[in-house]
GUVO-223164 format. One record per atom (N, C-alpha, C): x, y, z. Coordinates in steps of 0.2 Angstrom, whole numbers, padded with zeros to 4 digits, always signed. Each point is the difference from the previous one (the first is absolute). Layout:
residues N
XYZ;...
//
This chain:
residues 400
+0004-0004+0000;-0005+0002+0002;+0005+0008-0001;-0002+0004-0005;+0005+0008-0001;-0004+0005+0004;+0006+0003+0003;-0002+0006+0005;+0002+0006-0003;-0004+0005+0000;+0002+0005-0003;-0001+0006+0004;+0008+0004+0003;-0002+0003+0005;+0000+0008-0004;-0002+0004+0005;-0003+0007-0004;+0003+0007+0004;+0007+0002-0003;+0002+0005+0005;-0002+0007-0005;-0004+0005+0005;-0001+0007-0002;+0005+0004+0000;-0004+0005-0003;+0006+0005-0001;-0002+0006+0005;+0004+0006-0004;+0001+0004+0007;-0006+0005-0001;-0001+0002+0008;-0004+0003+0003;-0007-0003+0001;+0000-0006-0001;-0006-0005+0002;+0000-0004+0008;-0004+0002+0003;-0001-0002+0007;-0007-0006+0001;+0001-0002+0006;-0007-0005+0000;-0007+0001-0004;-0001+0008+0000;-0008+0001-0002;+0000-0003-0007;+0006+0004-0004;+0000+0002-0008;+0003-0007-0002;+0004-0005+0004;+0002-0008-0003;-0005-0005+0002;-0004+0001+0004;-0004-0005-0001;-0005-0001-0004;-0003+0004-0001;-0006+0000-0007;+0003-0003-0006;+0008+0003-0001;+0003-0003-0007;+0003-0007+0002;+0001-0001+0006;+0002-0007+0001;-0006-0005-0001;-0007+0002+0001;-0005-0004-0001;-0001+0000-0006;+0001+0005-0005;-0001-0001-0007;+0003-0003-0002;+0005+0001+0001;+0007-0005-0002;-0002-0008+0001;-0001-0001+0006;-0002-0007+0002;-0007-0002-0002;-0005+0003-0002;-0005-0004-0003;+0003+0001-0008;+0002+0003-0003;+0001+0002-0007;+0004-0010-0001;+0004+0000+0004;+0005-0005-0001;-0003-0006+0003;-0005-0002+0004;-0001-0007+0000;-0007-0001-0004;-0002+0005+0000;-0006-0002-0008;+0005-0002-0006;+0005+0002+0000;+0004-0003-0007;+0004-0008+0003;+0003+0001+0005;+0005-0005+0005;-0002-0003+0006;-0005-0002-0001;-0003-0001+0007;+0007-0005+0005;+0003-0004-0001;+0005-0001+0003;+0005+0004+0004;-0001+0005-0003;+0006+0006+0001;-0002+0003+0007;+0006+0002+0005;-0001+0005+0006;+0004+0005-0001;-0004+0005+0002;+0002+0007+0000;+0001+0001+0007;+0008+0002+0001;+0001+0001+0006;+0003+0008+0000;-0004+0005+0005;+0002+0008+0000;+0007-0001+0002;+0003+0007-0001;+0006+0002+0001;+0000+0008+0001;-0003+0000+0007;-0001+0009+0000;+0004+0001+0005;+0005+0006-0001;+0006+0002+0002;-0003+0008+0001;-0004+0004-0003;+0000+0007+0001;-0001+0001+0008;-0007-0004+0003;+0000+0004+0009;+0006+0000+0002;+0004-0005-0001;+0006-0002+0007;+0006+0002-0005;+0002+0001-0006;+0007+0001-0002;+0002+0006-0005;-0010+0003-0001;+0000+0004-0004;+0003+0008+0005;+0000+0006-0005;+0002+0007+0004;-0005+0000+0004;+0001+0002+0008;-0004+0002+0003;-0005+0005-0001;-0006+0002+0004;-0006+0006-0002;+0004+0005+0002;-0001+0004-0004;+0003+0006+0001;-0002+0006+0006;+0005+0002+0005;-0002+0003+0006;+0001+0008-0004;-0003+0004+0005;+0000+0006-0003;+0009+0003+0000;+0000+0001-0008;+0008+0000-0001;+0003+0006+0000;+0004+0000+0005;+0004+0006+0006;+0005+0001-0008;+0001-0004-0004;+0005+0002-0004;-0001+0005-0007;-0008+0000+0001;-0003+0004-0004;-0001+0009+0002;+0003+0004-0004;-0001+0007+0003;-0008-0001-0001;-0001+0006+0005;-0010+0001+0001;-0006-0005-0003;+0004-0005+0002;-0005-0005-0001;-0005+0000+0002;-0007-0001-0006;-0005-0001+0000;-0006-0006+0000;-0001-0003+0005;-0003-0009-0003;-0004-0001-0004;-0001-0003-0005;-0005-0003-0004;-0009+0003+0003;+0000+0000+0008;-0006+0000+0002;-0002+0010-0002;+0007+0003+0001;-0002+0008+0000;+0001+0003-0006;+0005-0004-0003;-0001+0003-0007;-0001-0003-0006;-0005+0001-0003;-0001-0002-0007;+0005-0002-0004;+0000-0006-0004;+0004-0003-0005;+0000+0004-0004;+0006+0000-0006;-0002+0004-0007;-0005-0005-0004;-0001-0007+0001;-0003-0004-0002;-0010+0003-0001;-0001+0000+0006;-0007+0000+0002;+0000+0008+0000;+0006+0005+0001;-0001+0007+0000;-0001+0002-0007;+0001-0004-0005;+0003+0002-0006;-0009+0002-0004;-0005-0003-0001;-0004+0002-0004;-0004+0009+0004;-0001+0000+0008;-0002+0006+0000;+0006+0007+0001;+0007+0000-0002;+0006+0004-0002;-0002+0001-0008;-0001-0006-0001;-0001+0001-0008;-0008+0005-0002;-0003-0003+0003;-0007+0005-0001;+0000+0008+0004;+0005+0000+0005;-0001+0006+0002;+0004+0006-0006;+0004-0003-0001;+0004+0003-0008;-0003+0001-0004;-0006-0004-0002;-0004+0001-0005;-0005+0005+0002;-0002+0000+0006;-0005+0006+0002;+0003+0007+0000;+0006+0001+0000;+0003+0006+0000;+0001+0001-0007;+0001-0005-0003;+0002+0002-0008;-0002-0005-0004;-0005-0002-0004;-0004-0005-0003;+0004-0003-0006;+0005+0006-0002;+0003+0000-0006;+0006-0004+0002;+0003+0000+0005;+0006-0003+0001;+0003-0006-0002;-0003-0005-0001;+0004-0005-0003;-0002+0000-0008;-0005+0003-0004;+0001+0003-0004;+0008+0004-0003;-0001+0004+0004;+0005+0005+0000;+0009-0006-0001;+0000-0005+0005;+0006-0004+0000;-0001-0003-0006;-0006-0003-0002;+0001-0004-0006;+0001+0005-0006;-0002+0005-0002;+0002+0003-0004;+0008+0000+0001;+0005+0003+0004;+0005+0000+0002;+0003-0005-0004;-0001-0007+0003;+0003-0007-0002;-0001-0001-0007;-0006+0002-0003;+0000-0002-0008;+0003+0006-0002;+0005+0003+0000;+0000+0006-0003;+0009-0002-0001;+0001-0004+0005;+0008-0002+0000;+0000-0006-0003;-0005-0004-0003;+0001-0005-0004;-0004-0001-0006;+0006-0006-0002;-0001+0001-0010;-0007-0006+0001;-0006+0005-0004;-0004-0004-0002;+0002-0006-0006;-0003-0005+0000;+0001-0005-0007;-0006+0003-0005;+0003+0000-0006;-0005+0002-0004;-0007-0004-0001;-0005+0005-0001;-0007-0002-0003;+0000-0005-0003;-0002-0006-0002;-0001-0004-0005;-0005+0003-0004;-0003+0000-0007;-0004+0001-0005;-0007-0001+0003;-0004+0005+0001;-0006-0001+0003;-0002-0002+0005;+0007+0001+0003;-0003+0000+0008;-0001+0008+0004;-0005+0000+0005;-0005+0005+0002;+0008+0002+0004;+0001+0007+0001;+0003+0005+0003;-0003-0001+0007;+0005+0000+0005;-0004+0001+0008;-0004+0006+0001;+0000+0005-0004;-0005+0004+0001;-0007-0001-0004;+0001-0003-0004;-0006-0004-0005;-0003-0003+0006;+0004-0004+0003;-0004-0007+0002;-0004+0003+0008;+0003+0008+0002;-0001+0002+0007;-0008+0003-0003;+0002+0003-0007;-0008+0004-0001;-0006-0005-0002;+0003-0006-0003;-0007-0005-0001;-0001-0002+0008;+0003-0001+0004;-0001-0003+0006;-0002+0004+0004;-0001+0008+0000;-0004+0004+0002;-0008+0002-0002;+0000-0002-0006;-0007-0002-0005;-0006-0005+0004;+0006-0005+0002;-0004-0004+0001;-0002-0001+0006;+0003+0002+0006;+0000-0001+0005;-0006+0000+0005;-0007+0006-0005;-0005-0002+0003;-0003-0004+0000;+0002-0007-0004;-0001-0007-0001;+0003-0005+0007;+0003+0003+0002;+0002-0004+0005;-0002-0002+0005;-0003-0004+0002;-0003-0003+0006;-0001+0000+0006;+0007-0004+0001;+0002-0001+0006;+0003+0008+0003;+0002+0005-0006;+0005+0004+0004;-0008+0005+0002;-0003+0002-0004;-0008+0001+0002;-0003+0000+0008;+0000-0006+0001;-0004-0003+0006;+0005+0002+0004;+0007-0001-0002;+0004+0002+0007;+0000+0009+0001;+0000+0001-0004;-0001+0009+0000;-0007+0000+0006;-0004-0002-0004;-0009+0002+0005;+0002-0004+0008;+0005-0004+0000;-0002-0004+0005;+0003+0005+0006;+0007+0002-0002;+0002+0003+0003;+0000+0009+0000;-0005+0002-0003;-0003+0007-0002;+0003+0005-0004;+0004-0002-0005;+0005+0003-0002;-0002+0000-0007;-0006-0003-0003;+0000+0001-0007;+0000+0007-0003;-0004+0005+0005;-0002+0009-0001;+0005+0003-0004;+0005-0003+0003;+0005+0006-0001;+0009-0004-0006;-0002-0007-0002;+0004-0004-0001;+0001+0004-0008;-0005+0001-0004;+0002+0002-0006;+0003+0006-0001;+0000+0006+0005;+0002+0004+0001;+0008-0002+0001;+0001-0004+0004;+0008-0004+0004;+0003+0001-0010;-0002-0006-0003;+0002-0003-0003;+0003+0005-0006;-0006+0006-0003;+0003+0005-0003;+0004+0006+0002;+0001-0001+0008;+0005+0005+0002;+0007-0002+0000;+0000-0009+0002;+0006-0002-0002;+0002+0001-0006;-0005-0002-0005;+0005-0003-0006;+0001+0007-0002;-0004+0006+0000;+0003+0005-0002;+0006+0003+0002;+0004-0001+0006;+0004+0003+0003;+0007-0002-0004;+0004+0005+0002;+0007-0001-0004;+0004-0005+0001;+0000-0004+0006;+0003-0003+0001;-0001-0007-0003;-0008-0002-0001;-0003-0005-0002;+0000+0001-0008;+0000+0004-0002;+0002+0001-0008;+0006-0002-0001;+0006+0004+0004;+0006-0003+0000;+0002-0006-0001;-0003-0006+0006;+0001-0007+0001;-0002-0003-0004;-0006+0002-0004;-0003-0003-0004;+0005+0000-0008;-0001+0007+0000;+0007+0000-0006;+0005-0004-0001;+0003+0000+0005;+0007-0003+0002;+0000-0007+0002;-0007-0003+0000;-0001-0007+0002;-0001-0003-0009;+0003-0006-0001;+0000-0003-0006;+0002-0008+0001;-0006-0004-0001;-0002-0008+0000;-0001-0003+0004;-0001-0006+0000;-0003-0002+0005;+0004+0000+0007;+0006-0001+0000;+0004-0002+0005;-0001+0006+0005;-0001+0008-0002;-0001+0005+0003;-0008+0001+0003;-0004-0003-0006;-0007+0000+0003;-0004-0002+0005;+0001-0004+0002;-0001-0003+0008;+0002+0007+0005;+0005+0001-0001;+0002+0004+0007;-0001+0008-0002;-0001+0001-0006;-0002+0008+0000;-0010-0003+0002;-0003-0003+0000;-0007+0001+0002;-0001-0002+0005;+0004-0003+0003;+0000+0000+0008;+0003+0006+0003;+0002+0003-0003;+0001+0009+0003;-0004+0002-0002;-0004-0001-0006;-0006+0006-0001;-0005-0003+0003;-0002-0006+0003;-0005-0003+0004;-0001+0003+0006;+0008+0000+0003;+0000+0002+0009;-0001+0009-0001;+0002+0004-0007;-0001+0007+0002;-0006-0001+0000;-0005-0001-0004;-0006+0002-0002;-0005-0004+0006;+0002-0003+0004;-0004-0004+0007;+0001+0008+0003;+0007-0001+0003;+0002+0006+0004;-0005+0009-0002;+0002+0000-0005;-0003+0006-0003;-0007+0000+0001;-0005-0008-0001;-0007+0001+0002;-0001+0002+0008;+0005-0005+0004;+0000+0003+0007;+0001+0009+0002;+0004+0002-0004;+0001+0005+0003;-0006+0004-0001;-0003+0000-0006;-0008+0004+0002;-0006-0002+0001;+0001-0007+0005;-0007-0001+0005;-0001+0005+0005;-0003-0003+0004;-0003+0004+0007;+0003-0005+0004;+0003+0003+0005;+0004-0002+0005;-0003-0008+0005;-0007-0002-0001;-0003-0004+0003;+0003-0007-0006;+0004+0001-0004;+0002-0006-0006;+0007-0002+0002;+0001-0005+0004;+0006-0004+0003;+0000-0007-0004;+0008+0000-0001;-0001-0007-0003;+0009-0003+0003;-0002-0005+0001;+0008-0004+0003;+0002-0001-0007;+0008-0001+0001;+0003-0002-0007;-0002-0005-0003;-0003-0008+0004;+0000-0004-0005;-0007+0002-0004;-0005+0005+0003;-0005+0001-0006;+0002+0004-0005;+0004+0005+0003;+0004+0006-0007;+0003-0006-0005;+0004-0004+0004;+0002-0005-0006;-0004-0004-0005;-0007-0002+0004;-0005-0005-0004;-0002+0007-0005;-0002+0007+0001;-0002+0002-0005;+0006+0002-0005;+0006-0001+0002;+0006+0003-0005;-0001-0005-0005;+0000-0006+0004;-0001-0007-0005;-0006-0001-0007;-0004+0003+0005;-0007+0002-0005;+0001+0003-0007;+0003+0006+0003;+0002+0006-0007;+0004-0003-0003;+0005-0004+0002;+0005-0005-0005;-0002-0004-0007;-0005-0005+0003;-0003-0003-0001;-0007+0003-0005;-0002+0006+0003;-0003+0004-0008;+0005+0003-0005;+0007+0002+0002;+0005+0001-0003;+0001-0006-0005;-0001-0007+0001;+0001-0005-0002;+0008+0000-0001;+0004+0002+0005;+0005+0001+0000;+0005-0008+0001;-0005-0004+0005;+0002-0007+0000;+0005-0002+0004;+0006+0004+0000;+0005-0001+0004;+0001+0006+0005;-0001-0005+0007;+0002+0007+0006;+0008+0002+0000;+0000+0006-0001;+0009+0003+0001;+0001+0002+0007;-0003-0003+0004;+0001+0002+0008;+0006+0000+0004;+0003-0006-0005;+0008-0001+0003;+0003+0008-0004;-0001-0002-0004;+0007+0005-0005;-0003+0007+0003;-0005+0002+0000;-0003+0005+0002;+0002+0003+0008;-0001-0005+0004;+0001+0003+0008;+0010-0001+0001;+0002-0006-0006;+0007+0000+0002;+0003+0006-0002;-0002+0004-0006;+0004+0006-0002;-0004+0007+0007;-0006-0001+0003;-0002+0005+0004;+0005+0000+0005;+0001-0007+0003;+0004-0001+0005;+0007+0003+0001;+0003+0000-0007;+0007+0001-0001;-0002+0008+0001;-0004+0005-0004;+0000+0005+0001;-0002+0002+0007;-0003-0003+0002;-0003+0004+0008;+0006+0000+0003;+0005-0008-0001;+0008-0001+0004;+0005+0007-0003;-0002+0001-0005;+0006+0005-0003;-0003+0007+0005;-0007+0000-0001;-0003+0008+0003;+0003-0001+0009;+0000-0005+0004;-0001+0001+0005;+0007-0002+0002;+0006-0004-0004;+0006-0002+0000;-0002-0006+0004;-0006-0003+0004;+0000-0006+0002;+0000+0000+0006;+0001+0007+0004;+0002-0001+0007;-0006+0000+0004;-0005+0001-0001;-0007+0002+0003;-0003-0008+0000;+0002-0004-0006;-0002-0004-0002;+0004-0007+0006;+0006+0001-0002;+0004-0006+0005;+0000+0001+0007;-0001+0008+0003;-0001+0001+0007;-0007-0003+0002;-0004+0001-0005;-0007-0001+0003;-0002-0008-0001;+0004-0004-0003;+0000-0008-0002;+0003-0004+0001;+0006+0002+0003;+0006-0003+0001;-0002-0007+0007;-0004+0004+0004;+0000-0007+0004;-0004-0003-0003;-0005-0001-0002;-0007-0004-0005;+0004-0003-0003;+0004+0003-0004;+0003-0004-0006;+0004-0008+0003;+0005+0005+0004;+0003-0007+0006;-0003-0005+0001;-0005+0002+0005;-0006-0005+0001;-0003-0005-0005;-0001+0004-0005;-0002-0005-0006;+0004-0004-0002;+0007+0000-0002;+0006-0003-0001;+0000-0006+0004;-0004+0002+0007;+0002-0006+0005;-0005-0006-0001;+0000-0006+0002;+0007-0004-0001;+0003-0002-0006;-0004+0003-0007;+0003-0003-0005;+0009+0002-0002;+0001+0005+0002;+0009+0002-0002;+0001-0001+0006;-0001-0001+0006;+0004-0001+0007;+0001-0008+0000;-0005-0006-0003;+0002-0004-0002;+0007-0004-0005;-0002+0004-0006;+0008-0001-0003;+0004+0004+0002;+0002+0003+0004;+0005+0005+0003;+0002-0008+0006;-0005+0000+0004;+0002-0005+0005;+0003-0008-0002;-0003-0002-0006;+0000-0006-0003;+0010+0001-0001;-0001+0006-0003;+0009+0000-0006;+0004+0003+0008;-0002+0001+0004;+0004+0000+0006;+0001-0004+0004;-0005-0005+0002;+0000-0005+0005;-0006-0005-0003;+0001-0004-0005;-0004-0005-0003;+0001-0006+0002;+0006-0002+0003;+0001-0006+0003;-0005-0005+0003;-0006+0005+0002;-0002-0003+0005;-0007-0002-0004;-0001+0004-0005;-0006-0001-0004;+0002-0008-0005;+0007+0001-0003;+0002-0006-0002;+0001-0008+0005;+0003+0001+0006;-0002-0004+0004;-0008-0003+0003;-0004+0004-0001;-0007-0002+0001;-0003-0005-0007;+0002+0003-0006;-0002-0002-0007;+0005-0009+0002;+0006+0001+0002;+0002-0007-0001;-0003-0006+0005;-0002+0004+0006;-0003-0003+0006;-0006-0004-0003;-0005+0005-0004;-0006-0003-0005;-0002-0005-0002;+0010+0000-0007;-0001-0005-0004;+0003-0006+0005;+0002+0000+0006;+0003-0006+0004;-0006-0004+0003;-0004+0004+0001;-0005-0002+0003;-0007-0004-0004;+0000+0003-0008;-0005-0003-0004;+0004-0008-0002;-0009-0003-0003;+0003-0005-0001;+0000-0002-0008;+0004-0004-0002;-0001-0001-0007;+0007+0005-0003;+0000+0000-0007;+0002+0005-0006;-0004+0008+0002;+0005+0003+0000;-0003+0007+0002;+0000+0005-0008;-0006+0003+0000;+0001+0005-0005;+0000+0008+0006;+0004+0003+0000;+0001+0007+0003;-0003+0007-0006;-0004+0003+0001;-0001+0005-0001;-0003+0005+0003;+0006+0006-0005;+0000+0005+0005;-0001+0007-0004;-0005+0003+0005;-0001+0007-0004;+0003+0008+0001;+0001+0004-0005;+0004+0004+0000;+0007-0001+0005;+0000+0003+0007;+0007+0000+0003;+0001-0008+0003;-0007-0004+0001;+0000-0006+0001;+0004-0003-0005;-0002+0001-0006;+0005-0002-0005;+0007+0000+0000;+0002+0004+0003;+0009+0005+0001;+0002-0007+0007;-0005+0002+0003;+0002-0007+0009;+0000-0006-0004;-0004-0003-0004;-0001-0006-0001;+0008-0002-0006;+0000+0005-0004;+0007-0002-0005;+0006+0001+0006;+0001+0004+0004;+0004+0001+0004;+0003-0007+0004;-0006+0000+0003;-0001-0006+0004;+0002-0008-0003;+0000+0000-0008;+0001-0007-0003;+0007+0003-0001;+0002+0005-0002;+0008+0001-0002;+0004-0002+0005;-0003+0002+0007;+0006+0000+0004;+0001-0006+0006;-0006-0005-0002;-0001-0005+0004;-0002-0008-0005;+0002-0004+0001;-0002-0006-0002;-0007-0003+0002;-0005+0000-0004;-0007+0000+0001;-0003-0006-0004;+0004-0005+0000;-0001-0007-0006;-0010-0001-0001;-0003+0001+0006;-0008+0000+0000;-0002+0004-0005;+0003+0006-0001;-0004+0006-0009;+0001-0005-0004;-0004-0002-0001;+0000-0001-0007;-0001+0006-0007;-0002+0004+0003;-0002+0006-0006;+0000+0007+0004;+0001+0004-0002;+0001+0008+0004;-0005+0003-0007;-0006+0005+0003;-0005+0002-0003;+0002+0009+0003;+0001+0003-0003;+0001+0008+0001;-0005+0003-0004;-0003+0005+0002;-0008+0006-0002;+0001+0004+0002;+0002+0005-0005;+0001+0007-0001;+0005+0003+0005;+0005-0004-0001;+0006+0001+0004;+0008+0003-0002;+0003+0004+0003;+0005+0005-0002;+0007-0003+0001;-0001-0006+0001;+0008-0005+0001;+0004+0003-0005;-0004-0002-0005;+0008+0002-0008;+0003+0007+0001;-0007+0005+0002;+0005+0006-0002;+0003+0001+0005;-0001-0002+0006;+0006+0000+0006;+0004-0002-0001;+0001-0007-0003;+0007-0003-0003;+0004+0005-0004;-0005+0003-0005;+0005+0005-0005;+0002+0006+0003;-0004+0001+0006;+0004+0006+0004;+0005-0002+0005;+0001-0007+0000;+0005-0002+0005;-0001+0002+0006;-0010-0001+0002;-0001+0002+0006;-0004-0008+0003;+0000-0005-0005;-0005-0006+0003;+0005-0002+0005;-0001-0003+0009;+0002-0002+0004;+0005-0006-0002;-0003-0004-0002;+0004-0006-0001;+0005-0001-0006;+0002+0004-0004;+0001+0001-0007;+0003+0006-0003;+0006+0000-0001;+0002+0007-0003;-0002+0000-0007;+0000+0005-0001;-0001+0003-0008;+0004-0004-0006;-0002-0004-0003;+0006-0004-0008;+0002-0009+0005;-0004+0000+0007;+0002-0007+0001;-0005-0004-0002;+0002-0006+0000;-0005-0005-0002;-0005-0004+0005;-0005-0003-0002;-0004-0001+0005;+0004-0009+0001;-0001-0001+0006;+0004-0006+0003;-0004-0006-0003;+0001-0006+0002;-0005-0007-0001;-0003+0000+0005;-0002+0004+0006;-0005-0002+0006;-0005+0004-0005;-0001+0003-0005;-0007+0003-0001;-0003-0005-0005;-0007-0002+0001;-0002-0004-0005;-0003+0003-0006;-0005-0005-0002;-0003+0003-0006;-0004+0006+0002;+0002+0007-0005;-0004+0006+0002;-0006+0003-0005;-0003+0001+0004;-0006+0003-0005;-0001+0009+0000;+0002+0004-0001;+0000+0007+0001;-0008+0004-0004;-0004+0001+0003;-0008+0003-0004;+0000+0007+0002;-0002+0001-0005;+0002+0008-0001;-0006+0004-0003;-0005+0004+0001;-0005+0005-0003;+0004+0004-0004;-0002+0002-0006;+0001+0006-0005;-0002+0006+0003;-0005+0000+0004;-0001+0007+0005;+0002+0001+0005;+0003-0004+0002;+0002-0002+0006;+0009+0004+0002;+0000+0006+0003;+0006+0003-0001;+0007-0002+0005;-0005-0004+0004;+0006-0003+0005;+0000-0008-0001;+0000-0002-0007;+0003-0006-0002;+0006+0001-0004;+0001-0004+0001;+0007-0001-0005;+0002-0008-0005;+0004+0001-0005;+0001-0005-0003;+0006-0004+0001;+0001-0006+0002;+0007-0002+0004;+0002-0005-0008;-0003-0004-0005;+0004-0004-0004;+0008+0004-0002;-0002+0006-0001;+0008+0005-0004;+0004+0001+0005;-0003-0001+0007;+0006+0001+0005;+0002-0007+0001;-0003-0004+0001;+0003-0008+0002;-0002-0006-0007;+0001+0001-0006;-0001-0001-0005;+0002-0011+0000;-0005-0002+0000;-0001-0008+0001;+0000-0003+0005;-0002+0006+0006;-0002-0003+0006;-0005+0001+0005;-0004+0005-0007;-0009+0003+0003;-0003+0001-0006;-0008-0002+0002;-0003+0001-0007;-0005+0007+0004;-0001+0005-0007;-0003+0005+0004;-0007-0001-0004;-0007+0000+0003;-0006+0000-0003;-0004+0005+0001;-0003+0003-0006;-0004+0006+0003;-0008-0001+0000;-0003+0003+0006;-0006+0003+0000;-0002+0005-0004;-0005-0001-0006;-0003+0007-0004;-0005+0000+0003;+0000+0006+0005;-0007+0003+0002;-0001+0006-0002;-0007+0003+0003;+0000+0007-0003;+0001+0005+0006;+0001-0003+0005;+0000+0003+0007;+0006+0005-0001;+0000+0007+0003;+0005+0004+0003;+0004+0000+0006;+0004+0006-0001;+0003-0002+0008;-0004+0004+0004;-0001+0002+0007;+0003-0005+0003;-0003-0007+0001;-0005-0002-0003;-0006-0006-0001;+0005-0006-0003;+0004+0001-0006;+0004-0003-0002;+0004-0005+0003;+0001+0003+0005;+0006-0003+0004;-0003-0009+0005;-0005+0002+0002;-0003-0006+0002;-0007-0003-0004;-0001+0002-0006;-0003-0004-0003;+0000-0005-0002;+0006-0003+0000;+0002-0007-0002;-0006-0006+0002;+0000+0000+0008;-0004-0004+0005;-0007+0001-0001;-0003+0006-0005;-0008-0001-0004;-0001-0002-0005;+0007-0005-0003;-0001-0001-0007;+0000-0007+0000;-0004-0003-0006;+0000-0006+0001;+0007-0004-0005;+0001+0004-0005;+0007-0001-0003;+0006-0004+0006;+0001+0005+0004;+0004+0000+0006;+0000-0006+0003;-0005-0002+0003;-0002-0007+0002;+0001-0004-0002;-0004-0002-0007;+0002-0006-0006;+0008+0002+0001;+0004+0003-0001;+0006+0000-0003;+0004-0004+0008;-0001+0002+0005;+0001-0004+0007;+0000-0007+0002;-0006+0000-0003;-0004-0008+0000;+0002-0003-0006;+0002+0001-0005;+0004-0005-0004;+0007+0001+0004;+0003+0002+0002;+0006+0000+0001;+0001-0004+0008;-0007+0001+0004;+0001-0006+0005;-0001-0006-0001;-0004-0001-0006;+0000-0008-0002;+0007-0002-0004;+0003+0004-0003;+0007-0003-0002;+0005+0000+0004;-0002+0003+0006;+0005-0002+0006;-0002-0006+0004;-0007-0001+0000;-0002-0006+0003;+0001-0006-0004;-0001+0000-0006;+0004-0004-0005;+0007-0003+0001;+0003+0005+0000;+0006-0002+0001;+0003-0001+0007;-0001+0000+0003;-0001-0002+0008;+0000-0008+0002;+0006-0003+0002;+0002-0004+0001;-0006-0006+0006;
//
């Protein structure tokens, strides 16, 4: 009977690990009923300790008293738009002016023509009209559309914008300006939370037939502009404590492992020795690094296969930062068959075959998830468990 040992990654504690472990266990038992799944929970005891008040951080404000930049961002953005509805449009125009547009294909409408056509059809946008009535903003909406599109910044942004690449971001900036302008001329009794404003913006974008939300590009540019305006000083001073708290224990676990990882490697080795039958060692993220290090530094014949999932071991080896193996050193014979599972949109997963040719097989999970969800999406995917099940059956057949 094959045993699977599941080593979690950075930042996981019992509350986060147990639901994933249960999902992992059920999926593998459905495919391989004779398989035993053993947890390797190291975070509670061996991970980075909970953050005390950070006495090393100047003017520390804990998360409970200082709003984080992530949670505070929508409010901050709408504060800017309340004061200047055309702010994002100006930024869009400035960026477009610095970008050389691709030549327009024969018969392709200019973005100015697309805007005009969309505005002419906007009265037929059912969802938008329903949202405007529901929020009490229908009366001033048409005036706001006309005011924004006739403004010099909007005319400049539309004229500078060319092609599909710029269309989504242009429409997003115009939609935000229109909703902000609409709100500006309403009575003081009209109050919308950022989520409601965003829903209205999305309805306008749909009416514009943009199809692509340019939130990331627009927000990144606005963030950069604000950072330049303020020098970043106020934001860093206000949010430094919250950012440090948010990084705990994710960054803390990584640093603690690189400095004092032997205890985690010892725990993994103990789990292997306590397991019955051949072992498949599965390590996610930092757990994959620790599992690899354990097998490099110890001889554990019971481990028939290693599976690293969304792991950074190959990158650390290239950097000369893998604790068990310096850059350029080959894998020792103590490392068994190795599958390295990565996700094309998981920015924390890396290829291992080019680093250790002939000693590891890279397997790609091709999903549509994006970061940060992509880093843990493996454990929600049927093809990942099918891959593990195939490996477990091979190991079982090869066992004496």
